[in-house]
PDB file of N, CA, C and O in Angstrom:
ATOM      1  N   MET A   1      54.955 -82.072-193.858  1.00  0.00           N
ATOM      2  CA  MET A   1      54.366 -80.904-193.212  1.00  0.00           C
ATOM      3  C   MET A   1      52.981 -81.149-192.540  1.00  0.00           C
ATOM      4  O   MET A   1      52.116 -81.714-193.210  1.00  0.00           O
ATOM      5  N   LYS A   2      52.701 -80.745-191.203  1.00  0.00           N
ATOM      6  CA  LYS A   2      51.629 -81.235-190.733  1.00  0.00           C
ATOM      7  C   LYS A   2      50.387 -80.164-190.840  1.00  0.00           C
ATOM      8  O   LYS A   2      50.508 -79.029-190.379  1.00  0.00           O
ATOM      9  N   LYS A   3      49.445 -80.515-191.344  1.00  0.00           N
ATOM     10  CA  LYS A   3      48.355 -79.650-191.637  1.00  0.00           C
ATOM     11  C   LYS A   3      47.418 -79.330-190.485  1.00  0.00           C
ATOM     12  O   LYS A   3      46.730 -80.163-189.894  1.00  0.00           O
ATOM     13  N   LEU A   4      47.475 -77.926-190.217  1.00  0.00           N
ATOM     14  CA  LEU A   4      46.683 -77.515-189.112  1.00  0.00           C
ATOM     15  C   LEU A   4      45.262 -77.104-189.400  1.00  0.00           C
ATOM     16  O   LEU A   4      45.003 -76.409-190.382  1.00  0.00           O
ATOM     17  N   THR A   5      44.331 -77.525-188.552  1.00  0.00           N
ATOM     18  CA  THR A   5      43.120 -77.093-188.753  1.00  0.00           C
ATOM     19  C   THR A   5      42.439 -76.318-187.547  1.00  0.00           C
ATOM     20  O   THR A   5      42.366 -76.766-186.403  1.00  0.00           O
ATOM     21  N   ILE A   6      41.900 -74.961-188.014  1.00  0.00           N
ATOM     22  CA  ILE A   6      41.373 -74.504-186.870  1.00  0.00           C
ATOM     23  C   ILE A   6      39.745 -74.699-186.753  1.00  0.00           C
ATOM     24  O   ILE A   6      38.985 -74.638-187.719  1.00  0.00           O
ATOM     25  N   THR A   7      39.402 -74.909-185.584  1.00  0.00           N
ATOM     26  CA  THR A   7      38.037 -75.061-185.407  1.00  0.00           C
ATOM     27  C   THR A   7      37.184 -73.987-184.840  1.00  0.00           C
ATOM     28  O   THR A   7      37.709 -73.406-183.890  1.00  0.00           O
ATOM     29  N   GLN A   8      36.124 -73.617-185.146  1.00  0.00           N
ATOM     30  CA  GLN A   8      34.973 -72.619-184.478  1.00  0.00           C
ATOM     31  C   GLN A   8      34.669 -73.185-183.422  1.00  0.00           C
ATOM     32  O   GLN A   8      34.545 -74.384-183.172  1.00  0.00           O
ATOM     33  N   SER A   9      34.485 -71.812-182.460  1.00  0.00           N
ATOM     34  CA  SER A   9      33.949 -72.244-181.120  1.00  0.00           C
ATOM     35  C   SER A   9      32.973 -71.473-181.113  1.00  0.00           C
ATOM     36  O   SER A   9      32.772 -70.812-182.132  1.00  0.00           O
ATOM     37  N   ASN A  10      32.084 -71.330-179.970  1.00  0.00           N
ATOM     38  CA  ASN A  10      31.025 -70.438-179.429  1.00  0.00           C
ATOM     39  C   ASN A  10      31.282 -70.105-178.094  1.00  0.00           C
ATOM     40  O   ASN A  10      31.763 -70.850-177.241  1.00  0.00           O
ATOM     41  N   MET A  11      30.877 -68.755-177.947  1.00  0.00           N
ATOM     42  CA  MET A  11      31.046 -68.317-176.657  1.00  0.00           C
ATOM     43  C   MET A  11      30.194 -67.081-176.446  1.00  0.00           C
ATOM     44  O   MET A  11      29.894 -66.452-177.460  1.00  0.00           O
ATOM     45  N   THR A  12      29.708 -66.591-175.125  1.00  0.00           N
ATOM     46  CA  THR A  12      28.795 -65.641-175.133  1.00  0.00           C
ATOM     47  C   THR A  12      29.716 -64.510-174.444  1.00  0.00           C
ATOM     48  O   THR A  12      30.566 -64.760-173.589  1.00  0.00           O
ATOM     49  N   CYS A  13      29.463 -63.427-174.871  1.00  0.00           N
ATOM     50  CA  CYS A  13      29.918 -62.180-174.646  1.00  0.00           C
ATOM     51  C   CYS A  13      29.837 -61.943-173.007  1.00  0.00           C
ATOM     52  O   CYS A  13      28.732 -62.067-172.479  1.00  0.00           O
ATOM     53  N   LYS A  14      30.941 -61.619-172.227  1.00  0.00           N
ATOM     54  CA  LYS A  14      30.970 -61.554-171.013  1.00  0.00           C
ATOM     55  C   LYS A  14      30.099 -60.183-170.394  1.00  0.00           C
ATOM     56  O   LYS A  14      29.676 -60.039-169.247  1.00  0.00           O
ATOM     57  N   PHE A  15      29.995 -59.307-171.471  1.00  0.00           N
ATOM     58  CA  PHE A  15      29.386 -58.184-171.281  1.00  0.00           C
ATOM     59  C   PHE A  15      27.585 -58.193-171.548  1.00  0.00           C
ATOM     60  O   PHE A  15      26.682 -58.034-170.727  1.00  0.00           O
ATOM     61  N   CYS A  16      27.539 -58.399-172.751  1.00  0.00           N
ATOM     62  CA  CYS A  16      26.071 -58.264-173.036  1.00  0.00           C
ATOM     63  C   CYS A  16      25.252 -59.509-173.163  1.00  0.00           C
ATOM     64  O   CYS A  16      24.022 -59.538-173.198  1.00  0.00           O
ATOM     65  N   GLY A  17      26.215 -60.732-173.240  1.00  0.00           N
ATOM     66  CA  GLY A  17      25.566 -62.003-173.363  1.00  0.00           C
ATOM     67  C   GLY A  17      25.228 -62.634-174.829  1.00  0.00           C
ATOM     68  O   GLY A  17      24.556 -63.655-174.973  1.00  0.00           O
ATOM     69  N   LYS A  18      25.798 -61.866-175.904  1.00  0.00           N
ATOM     70  CA  LYS A  18      25.448 -62.144-177.253  1.00  0.00           C
ATOM     71  C   LYS A  18      26.344 -63.335-177.463  1.00  0.00           C
ATOM     72  O   LYS A  18      27.329 -63.506-176.745  1.00  0.00           O
ATOM     73  N   GLU A  19      25.994 -64.232-178.517  1.00  0.00           N
ATOM     74  CA  GLU A  19      26.584 -65.217-178.898  1.00  0.00           C
ATOM     75  C   GLU A  19      27.594 -64.883-180.007  1.00  0.00           C
ATOM     76  O   GLU A  19      27.306 -64.268-181.034  1.00  0.00           O
ATOM     77  N   MET A  20      28.985 -65.426-179.640  1.00  0.00           N
ATOM     78  CA  MET A  20      29.952 -65.119-180.592  1.00  0.00           C
ATOM     79  C   MET A  20      30.532 -66.255-181.288  1.00  0.00           C
ATOM     80  O   MET A  20      30.486 -67.321-180.673  1.00  0.00           O
ATOM     81  N   LYS A  21      31.095 -66.256-182.499  1.00  0.00           N
ATOM     82  CA  LYS A  21      31.560 -67.459-183.001  1.00  0.00           C
ATOM     83  C   LYS A  21      33.042 -67.001-183.517  1.00  0.00           C
ATOM     84  O   LYS A  21      33.245 -65.944-184.115  1.00  0.00           O
ATOM     85  N   GLY A  22      34.125 -68.041-183.165  1.00  0.00           N
ATOM     86  CA  GLY A  22      35.554 -67.760-183.686  1.00  0.00           C
ATOM     87  C   GLY A  22      36.280 -69.093-183.347  1.00  0.00           C
ATOM     88  O   GLY A  22      35.772 -70.200-183.166  1.00  0.00           O
ATOM     89  N   SER A  23      37.593 -68.725-183.303  1.00  0.00           N
ATOM     90  CA  SER A  23      38.525 -69.680-182.664  1.00  0.00           C
ATOM     91  C   SER A  23      38.498 -69.685-181.476  1.00  0.00           C
ATOM     92  O   SER A  23      37.992 -68.744-180.864  1.00  0.00           O
ATOM     93  N   HIS A  24      39.005 -70.687-180.887  1.00  0.00           N
ATOM     94  CA  HIS A  24      39.093 -70.738-179.425  1.00  0.00           C
ATOM     95  C   HIS A  24      39.963 -69.883-178.791  1.00  0.00           C
ATOM     96  O   HIS A  24      39.671 -69.292-177.752  1.00  0.00           O
ATOM     97  N   ARG A  25      41.142 -69.773-179.428  1.00  0.00           N
ATOM     98  CA  ARG A  25      42.260 -68.811-178.917  1.00  0.00           C
ATOM     99  C   ARG A  25      41.677 -67.212-179.121  1.00  0.00           C
ATOM    100  O   ARG A  25      41.894 -66.334-178.286  1.00  0.00           O
ATOM    101  N   ALA A  26      41.105 -67.050-180.049  1.00  0.00           N
ATOM    102  CA  ALA A  26      40.719 -65.765-180.383  1.00  0.00           C
ATOM    103  C   ALA A  26      39.565 -65.121-179.191  1.00  0.00           C
ATOM    104  O   ALA A  26      39.528 -64.002-178.678  1.00  0.00           O
ATOM    105  N   LEU A  27      38.771 -66.186-179.021  1.00  0.00           N
ATOM    106  CA  LEU A  27      37.865 -65.982-177.937  1.00  0.00           C
ATOM    107  C   LEU A  27      38.531 -65.922-176.525  1.00  0.00           C
ATOM    108  O   LEU A  27      38.093 -65.053-175.772  1.00  0.00           O
ATOM    109  N   MET A  28      39.170 -66.439-176.232  1.00  0.00           N
ATOM    110  CA  MET A  28      39.866 -66.517-174.923  1.00  0.00           C
ATOM    111  C   MET A  28      40.665 -65.104-174.955  1.00  0.00           C
ATOM    112  O   MET A  28      40.532 -64.390-173.961  1.00  0.00           O
ATOM    113  N   ALA A  29      41.427 -64.676-175.943  1.00  0.00           N
ATOM    114  CA  ALA A  29      42.106 -63.369-175.768  1.00  0.00           C
ATOM    115  C   ALA A  29      41.284 -62.399-175.720  1.00  0.00           C
ATOM    116  O   ALA A  29      41.781 -61.419-175.166  1.00  0.00           O
ATOM    117  N   ASN A  30      40.052 -62.230-176.127  1.00  0.00           N
ATOM    118  CA  ASN A  30      39.079 -61.212-176.177  1.00  0.00           C
ATOM    119  C   ASN A  30      37.743 -61.772-175.907  1.00  0.00           C
ATOM    120  O   ASN A  30      37.071 -62.092-176.888  1.00  0.00           O
ATOM    121  N   PRO A  31      37.264 -61.936-174.752  1.00  0.00           N
ATOM    122  CA  PRO A  31      36.039 -62.658-174.280  1.00  0.00           C
ATOM    123  C   PRO A  31      34.735 -61.513-174.443  1.00  0.00           C
ATOM    124  O   PRO A  31      33.665 -61.754-173.885  1.00  0.00           O
ATOM    125  N   PHE A  32      34.923 -60.295-175.229  1.00  0.00           N
ATOM    126  CA  PHE A  32      33.830 -59.411-175.587  1.00  0.00           C
ATOM    127  C   PHE A  32      33.576 -59.429-176.930  1.00  0.00           C
ATOM    128  O   PHE A  32      34.453 -59.569-177.783  1.00  0.00           O
ATOM    129  N   CYS A  33      32.168 -59.265-177.197  1.00  0.00           N
ATOM    130  CA  CYS A  33      32.068 -59.087-178.505  1.00  0.00           C
ATOM    131  C   CYS A  33      32.330 -57.803-179.358  1.00  0.00           C
ATOM    132  O   CYS A  33      32.150 -56.764-178.723  1.00  0.00           O
ATOM    133  N   ASN A  34      32.732 -57.645-180.711  1.00  0.00           N
ATOM    134  CA  ASN A  34      33.185 -56.670-181.634  1.00  0.00           C
ATOM    135  C   ASN A  34      32.010 -55.624-182.031  1.00  0.00           C
ATOM    136  O   ASN A  34      32.179 -54.686-182.810  1.00  0.00           O
ATOM    137  N   ASP A  35      30.855 -55.916-181.407  1.00  0.00           N
ATOM    138  CA  ASP A  35      29.764 -55.075-181.483  1.00  0.00           C
ATOM    139  C   ASP A  35      29.981 -53.916-181.305  1.00  0.00           C
ATOM    140  O   ASP A  35      30.571 -53.789-180.232  1.00  0.00           O
ATOM    141  N   LYS A  36      29.771 -52.723-181.927  1.00  0.00           N
ATOM    142  CA  LYS A  36      29.963 -51.233-181.626  1.00  0.00           C
ATOM    143  C   LYS A  36      29.146 -50.808-180.339  1.00  0.00           C
ATOM    144  O   LYS A  36      29.706 -50.191-179.433  1.00  0.00           O
ATOM    145  N   SER A  37      27.938 -51.121-180.286  1.00  0.00           N
ATOM    146  CA  SER A  37      27.067 -50.828-179.143  1.00  0.00           C
ATOM    147  C   SER A  37      27.480 -51.629-177.934  1.00  0.00           C
ATOM    148  O   SER A  37      27.311 -50.993-176.894  1.00  0.00           O
ATOM    149  N   CYS A  38      27.895 -52.648-177.794  1.00  0.00           N
ATOM    150  CA  CYS A  38      28.506 -53.238-176.917  1.00  0.00           C
ATOM    151  C   CYS A  38      29.768 -52.445-176.382  1.00  0.00           C
ATOM    152  O   CYS A  38      29.733 -52.246-175.168  1.00  0.00           O
ATOM    153  N   TYR A  39      30.690 -52.036-176.938  1.00  0.00           N
ATOM    154  CA  TYR A  39      31.833 -51.616-176.955  1.00  0.00           C
ATOM    155  C   TYR A  39      31.625 -50.306-176.104  1.00  0.00           C
ATOM    156  O   TYR A  39      32.188 -50.015-175.049  1.00  0.00           O
ATOM    157  N   GLU A  40      30.691 -49.587-176.804  1.00  0.00           N
ATOM    158  CA  GLU A  40      30.276 -48.156-176.127  1.00  0.00           C
ATOM    159  C   GLU A  40      29.519 -48.386-174.817  1.00  0.00           C
ATOM    160  O   GLU A  40      29.656 -47.546-173.928  1.00  0.00           O
ATOM    161  N   GLN A  41      28.735 -49.447-174.618  1.00  0.00           N
ATOM    162  CA  GLN A  41      28.064 -49.417-173.454  1.00  0.00           C
ATOM    163  C   GLN A  41      29.337 -49.854-172.396  1.00  0.00           C
ATOM    164  O   GLN A  41      29.442 -49.383-171.264  1.00  0.00           O
ATOM    165  N   ARG A  42      30.108 -50.665-172.880  1.00  0.00           N
ATOM    166  CA  ARG A  42      31.464 -51.016-171.816  1.00  0.00           C
ATOM    167  C   ARG A  42      32.119 -49.695-171.413  1.00  0.00           C
ATOM    168  O   ARG A  42      32.299 -49.520-170.208  1.00  0.00           O
ATOM    169  N   LEU A  43      32.458 -48.838-172.186  1.00  0.00           N
ATOM    170  CA  LEU A  43      32.919 -47.632-172.121  1.00  0.00           C
ATOM    171  C   LEU A  43      32.370 -46.724-171.146  1.00  0.00           C
ATOM    172  O   LEU A  43      33.037 -46.089-170.329  1.00  0.00           O
ATOM    173  N   GLU A  44      30.944 -46.691-171.295  1.00  0.00           N
ATOM    174  CA  GLU A  44      30.069 -45.744-170.307  1.00  0.00           C
ATOM    175  C   GLU A  44      30.284 -46.559-168.885  1.00  0.00           C
ATOM    176  O   GLU A  44      30.764 -45.990-167.905  1.00  0.00           O
ATOM    177  N   ALA A  45      29.928 -47.791-168.868  1.00  0.00           N
ATOM    178  CA  ALA A  45      29.568 -48.472-167.566  1.00  0.00           C
ATOM    179  C   ALA A  45      31.012 -48.417-166.874  1.00  0.00           C
ATOM    180  O   ALA A  45      31.021 -48.596-165.656  1.00  0.00           O
ATOM    181  N   SER A  46      32.320 -48.173-167.563  1.00  0.00           N
ATOM    182  CA  SER A  46      33.327 -47.965-166.760  1.00  0.00           C
ATOM    183  C   SER A  46      33.748 -46.723-166.177  1.00  0.00           C
ATOM    184  O   SER A  46      34.540 -46.635-165.239  1.00  0.00           O
ATOM    185  N   GLY A  47      33.133 -45.671-166.827  1.00  0.00           N
ATOM    186  CA  GLY A  47      33.193 -44.495-166.287  1.00  0.00           C
ATOM    187  C   GLY A  47      34.379 -43.891-167.276  1.00  0.00           C
ATOM    188  O   GLY A  47      34.958 -42.927-166.778  1.00  0.00           O
ATOM    189  N   ALA A  48      34.741 -44.203-168.307  1.00  0.00           N
ATOM    190  CA  ALA A  48      35.838 -43.560-169.098  1.00  0.00           C
ATOM    191  C   ALA A  48      35.495 -42.191-169.653  1.00  0.00           C
ATOM    192  O   ALA A  48      34.353 -41.862-169.972  1.00  0.00           O
ATOM    193  N   ILE A  49      36.731 -41.296-169.758  1.00  0.00           N
ATOM    194  CA  ILE A  49      36.380 -39.924-169.957  1.00  0.00           C
ATOM    195  C   ILE A  49      36.437 -40.029-171.545  1.00  0.00           C
ATOM    196  O   ILE A  49      37.268 -40.704-172.154  1.00  0.00           O
ATOM    197  N   ASP A  50      35.450 -39.277-172.112  1.00  0.00           N
ATOM    198  CA  ASP A  50      35.301 -38.847-173.488  1.00  0.00           C
ATOM    199  C   ASP A  50      36.435 -37.982-173.943  1.00  0.00           C
ATOM    200  O   ASP A  50      36.513 -36.789-173.648  1.00  0.00           O
ATOM    201  N   LEU A  51      37.326 -38.636-174.687  1.00  0.00           N
ATOM    202  CA  LEU A  51      38.285 -37.796-175.155  1.00  0.00           C
ATOM    203  C   LEU A  51      38.302 -37.059-176.639  1.00  0.00           C
ATOM    204  O   LEU A  51      39.268 -36.452-177.102  1.00  0.00           O
ATOM    205  N   ARG A  52      37.101 -37.236-177.240  1.00  0.00           N
ATOM    206  CA  ARG A  52      36.679 -36.681-178.394  1.00  0.00           C
ATOM    207  C   ARG A  52      36.516 -35.225-178.222  1.00  0.00           C
ATOM    208  O   ARG A  52      35.596 -34.784-177.532  1.00  0.00           O
ATOM    209  N   ASP A  53      37.334 -34.486-178.794  1.00  0.00           N
ATOM    210  CA  ASP A  53      37.300 -32.906-178.535  1.00  0.00           C
ATOM    211  C   ASP A  53      37.548 -32.433-177.299  1.00  0.00           C
ATOM    212  O   ASP A  53      37.116 -31.376-176.840  1.00  0.00           O
ATOM    213  N   ASN A  54      38.358 -33.345-176.668  1.00  0.00           N
ATOM    214  CA  ASN A  54      38.510 -32.854-175.193  1.00  0.00           C
ATOM    215  C   ASN A  54      39.793 -33.491-174.595  1.00  0.00           C
ATOM    216  O   ASN A  54      39.932 -34.103-173.536  1.00  0.00           O
ATOM    217  N   HIS A  55      40.748 -33.161-175.622  1.00  0.00           N
ATOM    218  CA  HIS A  55      42.116 -33.872-175.388  1.00  0.00           C
ATOM    219  C   HIS A  55      43.236 -32.785-175.644  1.00  0.00           C
ATOM    220  O   HIS A  55      42.924 -31.965-176.508  1.00  0.00           O
ATOM    221  N   GLU A  56      44.526 -32.611-175.041  1.00  0.00           N
ATOM    222  CA  GLU A  56      45.457 -32.023-175.442  1.00  0.00           C
ATOM    223  C   GLU A  56      46.880 -32.931-175.395  1.00  0.00           C
ATOM    224  O   GLU A  56      47.272 -33.535-174.397  1.00  0.00           O
ATOM    225  N   LEU A  57      47.413 -32.897-176.416  1.00  0.00           N
ATOM    226  CA  LEU A  57      48.672 -33.589-176.719  1.00  0.00           C
ATOM    227  C   LEU A  57      49.913 -33.040-176.081  1.00  0.00           C
ATOM    228  O   LEU A  57      50.137 -31.890-176.459  1.00  0.00           O
ATOM    229  N   ILE A  58      50.761 -33.501-175.253  1.00  0.00           N
ATOM    230  CA  ILE A  58      52.335 -33.045-174.559  1.00  0.00           C
ATOM    231  C   ILE A  58      53.049 -33.821-175.160  1.00  0.00           C
ATOM    232  O   ILE A  58      52.935 -35.045-175.111  1.00  0.00           O
ATOM    233  N   CYS A  59      53.986 -33.118-175.888  1.00  0.00           N
ATOM    234  CA  CYS A  59      55.102 -33.970-176.395  1.00  0.00           C
ATOM    235  C   CYS A  59      56.331 -34.000-175.292  1.00  0.00           C
ATOM    236  O   CYS A  59      56.893 -33.001-174.844  1.00  0.00           O
ATOM    237  N   LEU A  60      56.573 -35.147-175.013  1.00  0.00           N
ATOM    238  CA  LEU A  60      57.736 -35.456-173.935  1.00  0.00           C
ATOM    239  C   LEU A  60      58.930 -35.729-174.622  1.00  0.00           C
ATOM    240  O   LEU A  60      58.946 -36.138-175.783  1.00  0.00           O
ATOM    241  N   GLU A  61      60.147 -35.471-173.794  1.00  0.00           N
ATOM    242  CA  GLU A  61      61.445 -35.288-174.374  1.00  0.00           C
ATOM    243  C   GLU A  61      62.001 -36.666-174.741  1.00  0.00           C
ATOM    244  O   GLU A  61      63.125 -36.759-175.235  1.00  0.00           O
ATOM    245  N   ASN A  62      61.248 -37.719-174.511  1.00  0.00           N
ATOM    246  CA  ASN A  62      61.512 -39.177-174.755  1.00  0.00           C
ATOM    247  C   ASN A  62      61.003 -39.923-176.041  1.00  0.00           C
ATOM    248  O   ASN A  62      61.141 -41.113-176.324  1.00  0.00           O
ATOM    249  N   GLY A  63      60.378 -38.923-176.750  1.00  0.00           N
ATOM    250  CA  GLY A  63      59.788 -39.149-177.987  1.00  0.00           C
ATOM    251  C   GLY A  63      58.337 -39.578-177.749  1.00  0.00           C
ATOM    252  O   GLY A  63      57.567 -39.651-178.706  1.00  0.00           O
ATOM    253  N   TYR A  64      57.966 -39.846-176.584  1.00  0.00           N
ATOM    254  CA  TYR A  64      56.535 -40.311-176.457  1.00  0.00           C
ATOM    255  C   TYR A  64      55.528 -38.863-176.513  1.00  0.00           C
ATOM    256  O   TYR A  64      55.951 -37.707-176.492  1.00  0.00           O
ATOM    257  N   VAL A  65      54.229 -39.259-176.583  1.00  0.00           N
ATOM    258  CA  VAL A  65      53.207 -38.247-176.491  1.00  0.00           C
ATOM    259  C   VAL A  65      52.357 -38.367-175.272  1.00  0.00           C
ATOM    260  O   VAL A  65      51.810 -39.470-175.246  1.00  0.00           O
ATOM    261  N   GLU A  66      52.047 -37.584-174.215  1.00  0.00           N
ATOM    262  CA  GLU A  66      51.163 -37.747-173.285  1.00  0.00           C
ATOM    263  C   GLU A  66      49.765 -36.970-173.821  1.00  0.00           C
ATOM    264  O   GLU A  66      49.726 -35.800-174.202  1.00  0.00           O
ATOM    265  N   VAL A  67      48.585 -37.939-173.755  1.00  0.00           N
ATOM    266  CA  VAL A  67      47.270 -37.342-174.089  1.00  0.00           C
ATOM    267  C   VAL A  67      46.626 -37.110-172.501  1.00  0.00           C
ATOM    268  O   VAL A  67      46.580 -37.947-171.600  1.00  0.00           O
ATOM    269  N   LYS A  68      46.159 -35.719-172.478  1.00  0.00           N
ATOM    270  CA  LYS A  68      45.601 -35.436-171.363  1.00  0.00           C
ATOM    271  C   LYS A  68      44.137 -34.793-171.576  1.00  0.00           C
ATOM    272  O   LYS A  68      43.957 -33.942-172.447  1.00  0.00           O
ATOM    273  N   PRO A  69      43.157 -35.223-170.778  1.00  0.00           N
ATOM    274  CA  PRO A  69      41.690 -34.477-170.981  1.00  0.00           C
ATOM    275  C   PRO A  69      41.738 -33.063-170.377  1.00  0.00           C
ATOM    276  O   PRO A  69      42.335 -32.677-169.372  1.00  0.00           O
ATOM    277  N   ILE A  70      40.977 -32.403-171.219  1.00  0.00           N
ATOM    278  CA  ILE A  70      40.932 -30.885-170.910  1.00  0.00           C
ATOM    279  C   ILE A  70      39.907 -31.007-169.769  1.00  0.00           C
ATOM    280  O   ILE A  70      40.237 -30.547-168.675  1.00  0.00           O
ATOM    281  N   ASP A  71      38.710 -31.575-169.909  1.00  0.00           N
ATOM    282  CA  ASP A  71      37.962 -31.564-168.833  1.00  0.00           C
ATOM    283  C   ASP A  71      37.825 -33.250-168.308  1.00  0.00           C
ATOM    284  O   ASP A  71      37.296 -34.084-169.042  1.00  0.00           O
ATOM    285  N   PRO A  72      38.325 -33.569-167.076  1.00  0.00           N
ATOM    286  CA  PRO A  72      38.372 -35.006-166.878  1.00  0.00           C
ATOM    287  C   PRO A  72      36.902 -35.326-166.244  1.00  0.00           C
ATOM    288  O   PRO A  72      36.599 -36.498-166.025  1.00  0.00           O
ATOM    289  N   ASN A  73      36.154 -34.451-166.002  1.00  0.00           N
ATOM    290  CA  ASN A  73      34.673 -34.820-165.536  1.00  0.00           C
ATOM    291  C   ASN A  73      33.679 -35.056-166.925  1.00  0.00           C
ATOM    292  O   ASN A  73      32.465 -35.214-166.791  1.00  0.00           O
ATOM    293  N   LYS A  74      34.263 -35.059-168.105  1.00  0.00           N
ATOM    294  CA  LYS A  74      33.424 -35.205-169.175  1.00  0.00           C
ATOM    295  C   LYS A  74      33.292 -36.787-169.531  1.00  0.00           C
ATOM    296  O   LYS A  74      34.107 -37.267-170.318  1.00  0.00           O
ATOM    297  N   LYS A  75      32.352 -37.543-169.005  1.00  0.00           N
ATOM    298  CA  LYS A  75      32.172 -39.089-169.223  1.00  0.00           C
ATOM    299  C   LYS A  75      31.511 -39.475-170.719  1.00  0.00           C
ATOM    300  O   LYS A  75      30.644 -38.908-171.384  1.00  0.00           O
ATOM    301  N   PHE A  76      32.147 -40.452-170.908  1.00  0.00           N
ATOM    302  CA  PHE A  76      31.524 -41.131-172.209  1.00  0.00           C
ATOM    303  C   PHE A  76      30.240 -41.538-172.309  1.00  0.00           C
ATOM    304  O   PHE A  76      29.903 -42.326-171.425  1.00  0.00           O
ATOM    305  N   LYS A  77      29.349 -41.229-173.169  1.00  0.00           N
ATOM    306  CA  LYS A  77      28.085 -41.516-173.049  1.00  0.00           C
ATOM    307  C   LYS A  77      27.729 -42.256-174.460  1.00  0.00           C
ATOM    308  O   LYS A  77      27.925 -41.740-175.561  1.00  0.00           O
ATOM    309  N   ALA A  78      27.156 -43.589-174.236  1.00  0.00           N
ATOM    310  CA  ALA A  78      26.914 -44.403-175.422  1.00  0.00           C
ATOM    311  C   ALA A  78      26.000 -43.850-176.424  1.00  0.00           C
ATOM    312  O   ALA A  78      25.083 -43.178-175.951  1.00  0.00           O
ATOM    313  N   GLY A  79      26.036 -43.983-177.781  1.00  0.00           N
ATOM    314  CA  GLY A  79      25.188 -43.554-178.685  1.00  0.00           C
ATOM    315  C   GLY A  79      25.449 -42.088-179.083  1.00  0.00           C
ATOM    316  O   GLY A  79      24.770 -41.643-180.008  1.00  0.00           O
ATOM    317  N   THR A  80      26.334 -41.307-178.505  1.00  0.00           N
ATOM    318  CA  THR A  80      26.792 -39.999-178.879  1.00  0.00           C
ATOM    319  C   THR A  80      27.782 -39.771-179.860  1.00  0.00           C
ATOM    320  O   THR A  80      28.127 -38.621-180.131  1.00  0.00           O
TER     321      THR A  80
END
């Protein structure tokens, strides 16, 4: 049986520039860091709708559920 070794790679986050370490495959799959503040800043910068206490669930006939915002103008703010 062949032994597989996984090497650590270094990469910088494409959004905040923070240094990240991990396997090359994992860093290529997700080029952003897992830091909570970076994630929240990316949501705010993209203009994402804040669905916390601002959503309704609609059960569809095919077994899926649709999530709709009550107020689509309520945007996500980092740190709240």
